[in-house]
GUVEXPA-823383 format. One line per 5 residues: their letters; for each residue x negated, y, z negated of C-alpha. Coordinates in Angstrom, 2 decimals. Example, Ala and Ser with C-alpha at 12.3 -4.5 7.8 and 13.67 -1.06 7.14 Angstrom:
<banus>
as) -12.30:-4.50:-7.80 | -13.67:-1.06:-7.14
</banus>
This chain:
<banus>
mlfpk) -9.36:-5.62:-4.62 | -6.69:-3.62:-6.35 | -4.76:-5.57:-9.17 | -3.74:-4.05:-13.05 | -6.14:-5.11:-15.92
kvkhr) -3.64:-5.51:-18.19 | 0.03:-6.28:-17.80 | 3.21:-5.68:-20.33 | 5.18:-8.86:-18.61 | 3.28:-11.44:-16.05
kwqrl) 6.42:-12.52:-14.21 | 8.70:-9.79:-12.86 | 12.40:-10.34:-12.02 | 13.53:-9.98:-8.27 | 14.47:-6.17:-7.11
rgheg) 17.22:-6.10:-4.65 | 18.99:-3.59:-3.13 | 15.53:-1.46:-2.08 | 15.85:-1.23:1.99 | 17.42:1.56:3.03
rvatr) 15.98:3.81:-0.01 | 13.62:6.82:0.48 | 11.06:7.93:-1.62 | 11.56:11.00:-3.84 | 7.76:10.91:-5.30
gtkls) 4.93:10.86:-3.31 | 5.96:12.04:-0.18 | 4.05:15.23:0.26 | 0.21:15.59:0.89 | -1.56:16.37:-2.79
fgsyg) -5.33:16.01:-2.29 | -6.40:15.36:1.28 | -5.49:17.25:4.45 | -4.43:14.55:6.55 | -2.57:11.22:5.64
iktee) -0.71:8.35:6.35 | 3.38:8.19:5.70 | 5.66:5.24:5.85 | 8.25:5.47:8.08 | 10.42:2.10:6.33
steis) 10.43:0.37:2.99 | 8.60:-2.78:2.24 | 6.20:-4.30:0.07 | 2.46:-4.04:0.66 | 0.01:-6.45:-0.77
aqqie) -3.20:-5.57:-2.40 | -5.22:-7.43:0.46 | -3.37:-5.14:2.94 | -4.07:-1.99:0.88 | -8.03:-3.25:0.73
aarka) -8.46:-3.66:4.37 | -6.92:-0.66:5.21 | -9.27:1.31:2.75 | -12.25:-0.65:4.57 | -11.06:0.71:7.65
itryv) -11.13:4.17:6.71 | -14.32:4.18:4.74 | -15.99:2.67:7.99 | -14.56:5.24:10.16 | -15.20:8.20:8.01
qkggk) -18.72:6.90:6.46 | -19.92:9.34:4.34 | -18.72:12.83:5.93 | -15.14:12.96:3.89 | -13.47:11.54:0.91
mwiri) -10.37:9.46:0.61 | -7.41:8.72:-1.51 | -5.01:5.98:-2.03 | -1.82:6.88:-3.26 | -0.42:3.41:-4.11
fpdkp) -1.29:0.72:-6.60 | -0.38:-2.66:-6.25 | 1.33:-3.72:-10.16 | 4.40:-5.71:-9.35 | 3.25:-9.82:-9.27
ittkp) 4.71:-12.48:-6.62 | 4.82:-15.75:-8.00 | 4.58:-19.08:-6.18 | 4.92:-22.49:-6.98 | 2.16:-25.08:-5.64
pevgm) 2.83:-27.45:-2.26 | 5.02:-30.32:-2.69 | 6.71:-29.03:-5.76 | 10.69:-29.84:-6.15 | 13.11:-27.62:-6.76
gkgkg) 13.63:-26.69:-10.84 | 10.63:-26.80:-13.18 | 10.69:-22.93:-13.83 | 9.23:-20.30:-12.02 | 5.77:-20.53:-10.45
dphky) 2.74:-18.62:-11.39 | 1.71:-15.22:-10.19 | -0.09:-15.45:-6.89 | -0.83:-11.73:-5.82 | 0.07:-8.54:-6.22
vapve) 2.09:-5.75:-4.35 | 3.09:-2.18:-4.13 | 6.92:-1.49:-3.46 | 6.84:1.07:-0.85 | 9.95:3.32:-0.26
kgrvl) 10.22:5.33:3.44 | 8.30:8.64:3.24 | 5.74:7.61:0.62 | 2.21:8.78:1.59 | 0.09:5.83:1.28
fevdg) -3.75:7.27:1.99 | -5.24:10.70:2.18 | -8.29:12.13:3.88 | -10.03:15.22:3.86 | -13.86:16.77:4.69
itkeq) -13.89:15.38:8.53 | -12.29:16.82:11.36 | -8.75:16.24:12.75 | -10.07:13.72:15.33 | -11.90:11.72:13.08
ayqal) -9.13:11.76:10.42 | -6.48:10.76:13.13 | -8.13:7.97:14.52 | -9.25:6.56:10.94 | -5.61:6.72:9.81
rkaga) -4.62:4.93:12.84 | -6.75:2.23:12.36 | -5.57:1.89:8.54 | -1.93:1.72:9.92 | -2.75:-1.00:12.12
klpvr) -3.60:-2.95:9.18 | -0.39:-2.56:6.97 | 2.88:-4.34:7.75 | 5.03:-1.15:7.61 | 5.22:1.53:10.75
vrvvs) 3.43:4.73:9.66 | 3.08:8.40:10.76 | 0.14:10.36:10.61 | 0.82:13.76:8.65 | -1.36:16.83:7.94
r) -0.73:19.98:5.94
</banus>
């Protein structure tokens, strides 16, 4: 599972106002011939990225190559159950990747168009965001 080796700040403040933004970086295919692109803004957890990666790897097997274009570096904190209000911020629970609309998440190459479409469609089903399969 993906998570940062070392971070400058263990806990981040909450970011607001990113719902309607459109990505300006990472919107075009850079490595592979096929990829999946988001249709809305959200946060994708490291577990969801790993599930999508496994789905692509199982379908592609040794025939092609895959690139992951996002990295979960934002910590999400939670407090333990049955702890009252106050008493400070909770401990880091998981890491997420903030994703804006139009961002390319995964890319594949070295396989046929039908194989790529099926692999990326299966990976898109594992993610909490609507995605579109794109090609060069």
